[in-house]
C-alpha positions in Angstrom: 181.8 9.3 -137.0 182.9 6.2 -138.9 185.9 4.5 -137.3 188.2 2.8 -139.7 188.6 -0.9 -138.8 192.1 -2.5 -139.0 191.5 -4.0 -142.4 190.5 -0.7 -144.0 192.8 1.1 -146.4 193.6 4.7 -145.6 195.1 6.9 -148.2 195.3 10.7 -147.8 192.1 11.9 -146.2 189.9 9.1 -147.2 188.6 5.9 -145.7 187.8 3.4 -148.3 184.9 1.4 -149.3 181.3 -2.8 -148.0 177.9 -2.8 -149.1 175.7 -1.3 -146.4 171.9 -1.6 -146.7 172.0 -4.1 -149.6 171.0 -7.7 -150.0 172.7 -11.0 -150.6 173.0 -11.4 -154.4 171.5 -14.5 -156.0 174.3 -17.1 -156.5 176.4 -16.3 -159.6 174.0 -13.4 -160.6 177.1 -11.1 -160.8 179.4 -13.4 -162.9 181.9 -10.6 -163.8 182.6 -9.9 -160.1 186.0 -11.1 -158.8 187.8 -11.1 -155.5 191.3 -9.9 -155.2 193.2 -12.1 -152.7 196.6 -12.0 -151.0 195.8 -14.7 -148.4 192.6 -12.8 -147.7 190.0 -10.9 -149.7 191.2 -7.2 -149.9 189.4 -5.7 -152.9 186.9 -6.4 -155.7 187.3 -6.3 -159.4 185.5 -6.9 -162.7 186.4 -9.3 -165.5 186.4 -7.3 -168.8 187.9 -10.0 -171.0 189.0 -13.6 -170.5 192.5 -12.4 -169.5 191.9 -8.9 -168.0 190.4 -7.6 -164.7 189.6 -3.9 -164.0 189.9 -2.6 -160.4 191.0 0.5 -158.5 194.6 1.7 -158.4 194.4 2.1 -154.6 194.0 -1.7 -154.4 197.5 -2.2 -155.9 199.7 -5.1 -154.8 202.5 -6.5 -157.0 201.2 -10.0 -156.8 197.5 -10.8 -156.6 195.4 -14.0 -156.8 192.2 -13.4 -158.7 189.3 -15.5 -157.5 186.5 -15.8 -160.1 183.1 -17.6 -160.0 182.8 -17.0 -156.3 179.7 -16.4 -154.2 180.7 -17.5 -150.7 184.3 -16.7 -150.0 184.5 -19.2 -147.1 183.4 -22.2 -149.1 185.1 -24.2 -151.8 182.7 -23.9 -154.8 182.4 -25.9 -158.0 182.3 -22.7 -160.0 185.4 -21.1 -158.6 188.6 -20.4 -160.6 191.8 -19.1 -158.9 194.3 -17.4 -161.3 197.4 -15.5 -160.4 198.2 -12.1 -161.9 200.8 -11.9 -164.6 200.9 -8.1 -164.7 199.3 -5.4 -162.4 199.2 -2.0 -164.2 198.1 1.1 -162.3 197.1 4.2 -164.3 200.3 6.4 -164.5 198.2 9.4 -163.4 196.9 7.9 -160.2 197.2 10.4 -157.3 197.4 8.8 -153.9 196.0 11.9 -152.1 193.2 13.0 -154.5 192.5 9.5 -155.8 192.2 10.9 -159.3 192.7 8.2 -161.9 191.9 5.4 -159.4 191.9 2.6 -162.0 194.1 -0.4 -162.5 194.3 -3.4 -164.9 195.3 -6.9 -163.9 196.4 -9.4 -166.6 195.7 -13.0 -165.6 198.5 -15.5 -166.0 196.1 -17.8 -167.9 192.8 -16.9 -169.4 189.7 -17.5 -167.4 187.3 -20.3 -168.6 184.0 -18.6 -169.2 180.9 -20.3 -167.8 177.5 -19.4 -166.3 179.4 -18.3 -163.2 182.3 -16.5 -164.9 181.4 -13.9 -167.5 182.9 -10.7 -168.8 181.1 -7.3 -168.5 181.2 -4.8 -171.4 182.9 -1.5 -171.1 180.7 1.6 -171.5 179.8 2.9 -175.0 178.9 6.3 -173.5 178.9 7.9 -170.0 175.9 7.1 -167.8 173.1 9.7 -167.2 172.3 11.0 -163.7 169.3 9.2 -162.3 170.2 5.8 -163.8 169.9 2.9 -161.4 173.0 0.8 -161.2 174.1 -2.4 -159.4 177.0 -2.3 -157.0 178.4 -5.5 -155.6 181.1 -6.7 -153.2 182.1 -8.6 -150.1 182.8 -5.5 -148.1 181.6 -4.4 -144.6 177.8 -4.4 -144.2 177.7 -2.0 -141.1 177.9 1.8 -141.3 179.5 1.7 -137.8 181.3 -1.4 -136.6 182.3 -4.3 -138.8 180.6 -7.3 -140.3 182.4 -8.9 -143.3 179.9 -11.1 -145.2 180.9 -14.5 -146.6 178.3 -14.2 -149.4 178.4 -11.5 -152.2 176.3 -8.5 -151.4 174.4 -6.4 -153.9 172.9 -2.9 -153.9 170.9 -1.0 -156.4 171.5 2.7 -156.3 171.1 5.8 -158.6 173.8 7.9 -160.2 173.8 11.4 -158.8 174.3 14.5 -160.8 177.8 16.1 -161.0 176.3 19.1 -159.1 175.1 16.9 -156.3 178.4 15.0 -156.2 180.5 18.2 -156.0 178.2 19.7 -153.3 178.7 16.6 -151.2 182.5 16.8 -151.4 183.5 20.4 -152.2 186.8 20.6 -154.1 187.3 16.9 -154.0 185.5 15.6 -157.2 187.4 15.5 -160.5 185.9 14.9 -163.9 187.0 11.3 -163.5 184.8 10.6 -160.5 181.0 10.2 -160.1 178.7 9.7 -157.1 176.3 6.8 -156.8 174.0 6.3 -153.9 171.5 8.0 -151.6 172.0 11.4 -150.1 169.7 10.4 -147.2 172.3 7.7 -146.2 171.7 4.2 -145.1 172.9 2.4 -148.3 176.4 2.5 -149.7 179.6 0.6 -150.6 182.2 0.4 -147.8 185.6 -1.1 -146.8 186.3 -4.3 -148.8 184.2 -3.3 -151.8 187.0 -1.1 -153.2 187.8 -1.9 -156.9 184.5 -3.6 -157.4 181.9 -2.9 -160.1 179.1 -0.4 -160.7 177.1 -1.7 -163.6 174.4 0.4 -165.3 172.3 -1.0 -168.2 174.6 -3.9 -168.7 177.8 -1.8 -168.9 180.7 -1.3 -166.4 180.3 2.4 -165.6 182.0 2.7 -162.2 184.7 1.3 -159.9 184.3 1.6 -156.1 186.9 4.2 -155.1 186.3 6.3 -151.9 183.9 8.1 -149.6 183.8 9.7 -146.1 182.6 6.8 -143.9 179.9 4.5 -145.3 176.2 5.2 -145.8 176.4 8.5 -144.0 173.8 11.2 -144.7 174.9 13.6 -147.4 178.0 11.6 -148.2 177.4 9.2 -151.1 180.0 6.8 -152.4 182.5 8.1 -155.0 183.4 6.0 -158.0 185.9 6.1 -160.8 184.1 7.1 -164.0 185.0 4.2 -166.4 183.7 5.9 -169.5 186.7 8.3 -169.4 189.1 5.4 -169.6 187.9 3.2 -172.4 190.8 4.3 -174.7 193.3 3.9 -171.9 192.0 0.4 -171.2 192.1 -0.6 -174.8 195.6 0.7 -175.5 197.0 -0.8 -172.3 195.6 -4.2 -173.1 196.8 -3.9 -176.7 200.4 -3.1 -175.6 200.6 -5.8 -172.9 
């Protein structure tokens, strides 16, 4: 059984998602990936416009420093930009226990300067089909049992599972706003510290790292917020803030 390390979030029944079984990303190959920091890295996020970041509601803190253009969290890098949050807006329907509507917007105090290392990722134009291979990234734990938090950004390519496979893995726990991505045989997954980070499929942000039982366990894939259901919420929230 997966044991929750001291830095892992625990809400309701769930232990939250590091990348297990992945590889070190090429430097600045994921230019939309951000680190949410409050004196330490605690979650990931995605830059969706020069002034807005999308993450998971369970990553909420009232004040957040957003670190952009990062590859190695332990080094000072020429590409990095550190920008404080001006507003942190959780979805009003977020449920702490079921993790339904696990989505949050962060407005940056000043717009990010876009560069080869800092880029926005498009929102989905439609929901992603089962079987599509996507890229998951983060600085989360790389061990399915034990802890090893990497300095360098980790990547994992994994398929979107069908709604039927997802519901069968977590009976009664999957809402229409969630999707499973990963491998039912286990061995590869997101894990603690990756929460809030991106799942990108065909160049669009389709998922947000949300929850799972343990990490990389057989029959228990990672569960992700289904971004395609929230495009209008994202657009209206940005427009009114």
